[in-house]
C-alpha positions in Angstrom: 0.0 0.0 0.0 1.2 3.6 -0.7 2.5 5.6 2.2 0.1 8.5 3.1 0.9 11.8 1.4 -0.5 15.3 1.6 -1.6 16.6 -1.8 -1.5 20.4 -2.5 -3.4 21.7 -5.5 -2.2 25.1 -6.5 -3.2 27.8 -9.1 -3.4 31.6 -9.0 -6.8 31.6 -10.7 -9.9 31.3 -8.5 -11.8 29.4 -11.2 -9.1 26.7 -11.0 -9.1 26.4 -7.3 -12.9 26.2 -7.3 -12.7 23.3 -9.8 -10.2 21.6 -7.5 -12.5 22.0 -4.5 -15.4 20.5 -6.4 -13.5 17.6 -8.0 -11.5 16.6 -4.9 -14.4 17.1 -2.5 -14.2 14.4 0.3 -10.8 13.2 -0.7 -8.4 12.9 2.3 -5.3 15.0 2.9 -6.0 17.5 0.1 -5.2 21.2 0.4 -6.3 23.7 -2.3 -4.1 26.8 -2.5 -4.7 29.9 -4.6 -1.1 31.0 -5.2 1.6 31.2 -7.9 4.4 28.7 -7.7 6.9 31.3 -6.6 4.8 32.1 -3.5 4.1 28.5 -2.4 5.0 27.4 1.1 7.8 25.0 1.7 7.0 21.5 0.5 8.7 18.2 -0.5 8.0 17.8 -4.2 6.4 19.8 -7.0 4.9 18.1 -10.0 5.6 20.0 -13.2 3.2 19.5 -16.1 5.8 19.1 -18.7 6.5 18.3 -22.3 8.3 15.1 -23.3 11.6 16.8 -24.0 12.2 18.7 -20.8 12.2 22.1 -22.5 11.1 24.2 -19.5 10.9 27.7 -20.9 7.1 28.5 -20.6 4.2 28.1 -18.3 4.7 26.4 -14.9 7.9 24.9 -16.1 9.4 28.3 -16.5 8.3 29.3 -13.0 10.1 26.2 -11.6 13.3 27.1 -13.5 13.1 30.7 -12.3 13.1 29.5 -8.7 15.6 26.7 -9.0 17.9 27.7 -11.9 18.5 26.5 -15.4 20.8 23.7 -14.0 17.7 21.9 -12.9 16.3 21.9 -16.5 19.7 20.7 -17.7 19.8 17.8 -15.3 16.2 16.7 -16.3 17.1 16.9 -20.0 20.2 14.8 -19.4 18.0 12.1 -17.7 15.6 12.2 -20.6 18.5 11.6 -23.0 20.0 8.8 -20.9 16.8 7.1 -19.6 14.3 7.6 -22.4 16.6 8.1 -25.5 15.6 11.7 -25.9 11.8 11.6 -25.4 10.1 10.9 -22.1 6.7 9.4 -22.8 3.4 10.7 -21.4 2.5 8.4 -18.6 6.1 8.3 -17.1 7.6 10.5 -14.4 11.0 11.1 -12.9 11.9 12.7 -9.6 14.9 15.1 -9.6 16.6 16.9 -6.7 16.3 20.7 -6.8 19.3 21.2 -4.3 17.0 23.6 -2.5 16.1 22.5 1.1 12.9 24.4 1.1 11.4 22.3 -1.7 13.9 19.6 -2.4 12.3 17.6 -5.3 10.6 18.2 -8.6 8.7 15.5 -10.4 8.8 15.8 -14.2 5.6 14.3 -15.6 4.8 15.2 -19.2 1.2 15.8 -20.2 2.1 16.3 -23.9 4.8 15.5 -26.4 4.9 19.1 -27.6 2.9 22.2 -26.6 -0.6 21.8 -28.1 -4.2 20.8 -27.3 -4.7 17.6 -25.3 -8.5 18.1 -24.9 -10.4 14.9 -25.3 -7.4 12.8 -24.1 -6.6 11.1 -20.8 -3.1 12.7 -20.7 -3.8 14.5 -17.4 -4.8 11.3 -15.8 -1.7 9.5 -17.1 0.7 12.3 -16.0 -0.9 12.6 -12.6 -0.9 8.9 -11.9 2.6 8.6 -13.2 3.7 11.3 -10.7 1.9 9.7 -7.8 3.4 6.3 -8.5 6.9 7.8 -9.0 6.5 9.3 -5.4 5.3 5.8 -4.2 8.4 4.1 -5.7 10.7 6.8 -4.3 9.2 6.5 -0.8 9.5 2.7 -0.9 13.3 3.0 -1.5 14.3 6.0 0.7 14.5 6.6 4.5 13.2 10.2 4.2 10.0 10.0 2.2 8.3 12.6 0.2 5.2 13.7 2.1 3.9 16.9 0.7 3.3 16.8 -3.1 2.1 19.9 -4.9 0.5 19.9 -8.3 -0.7 22.7 -10.7 -3.8 22.4 -12.9 -2.3 19.9 -15.2 -2.8 20.4 -18.9 -4.7 23.7 -18.6 -2.1 26.0 -20.2 -0.9 25.1 -23.7 -2.8 21.8 -23.3 -6.1 23.7 -23.5 -8.0 21.5 -21.0 -10.6 23.2 -18.9 -10.1 23.3 -15.1 -13.1 21.1 -14.4 -11.9 18.3 -16.7 -8.3 18.6 -15.5 -9.5 18.4 -11.9 -11.7 15.4 -12.7 -8.8 13.4 -14.2 -6.4 14.4 -11.4 -8.9 13.3 -8.8 -9.4 10.0 -10.6 -5.6 9.4 -10.5 -5.5 10.3 -6.8 -8.4 8.0 -6.0 -6.6 5.1 -7.8 -3.4 5.9 -5.9 -5.3 5.8 -2.6 -7.1 2.5 -3.4 -5.0 0.3 -5.5 -6.6 -3.0 -6.6 -5.8 -6.3 -4.8 -6.2 -8.3 -8.0 -6.6 -7.6 -11.7 -9.5 -8.8 -13.8 -11.6 -7.3 -16.5 -14.4 -6.1 -14.1 -11.7 -4.1 -12.3 -10.3 -2.7 -15.5 -13.7 -1.7 -16.9 -14.6 0.2 -13.7 -11.3 1.9 -13.7 -11.6 2.9 -17.4 -15.0 4.3 -16.9 -13.8 6.5 -14.0 -11.1 7.9 -16.4 -13.1 8.3 -19.6 -16.6 9.4 -18.3 -17.8 12.4 -16.3 -21.0 10.9 -14.9 -22.8 9.5 -17.9 -21.0 11.7 -20.5 -17.9 10.3 -22.3 -15.3 13.0 -22.3 -12.2 11.0 -23.2 -12.2 9.6 -26.7 -9.6 7.2 -28.0 
């Protein structure tokens, strides 16, 4: 079972935080914060909604680099070159040290190959679940676990996803993180797929 974490959901826009409040209602250990990244309180790990090539010069990625320096971007790109042969797939995540004791880790979790619309996809779910499972694996291997994990509204910048749908997919990923299956069968898979692809009775993710 995953170790307990505290999830911080951040965005400077009130519409985004309202969507977070709605979609994560009743979920444990969730804190919604209306703030820019630069003003965020000390935390263990920030998940950056990235592209597959680690080019961090726009959006939330640029804010992370402004705080931690371009060397962080360089280290992430070197890992993408070494571990993924130059393209980190959506649905994977890596944790990199920032060398800043106030917020010591960044999780690089691509939501898109290159900047562009991801509406109608499950990319936000894939990136969020990849980030949470990367934290899970990190915590299983280290004596000083990551406890506070902060995420932006994934896929809502260049990705063009609206806040409500981003929040829905992020909440589904968190729900699956908190309650992993004890066995795998098609009934389990169908239920899981429905929670990812449908908002109530409306199909919003199309493959």
